N, C-alpha and C positions, 0 to 999 in steps of 0.2 A: 030681035031678041038678042040675035047673036051679036050685032056691034054693040048693044050694052053689057053683053058678058066680055068684050074686049078689055083686056089689063087695064090698058092706058085709061078707060073710062072708069073703069072700077075706081084706080087712083085718084082720078079728078072728081066723080063722083061716091066720095066716103060715105054719103048718106043713103047709098043704096045697099047698105051691109044687106038687108033684108035679100033683096033681086039677087045680090051676090051669093048669096046660099043657092037660090034655083040657077043661077047662071051656073056655078060650078058642078051641079048636078048634070046638068046638058052638057058641057063642055066635057064631062066626064065620059060621058055616052058616046059622044063623037071619037074622044079620046082611044076608049077602049077599042072602037070600031076601025 
């Protein structure tokens, strides 16, 4: 999942808009930590 959360992947797979939301949540948790 982290790989898909990659900013580059998000740009390449713009159709993962929905997944982007989940990725953001996961990334935020890791960033906060």
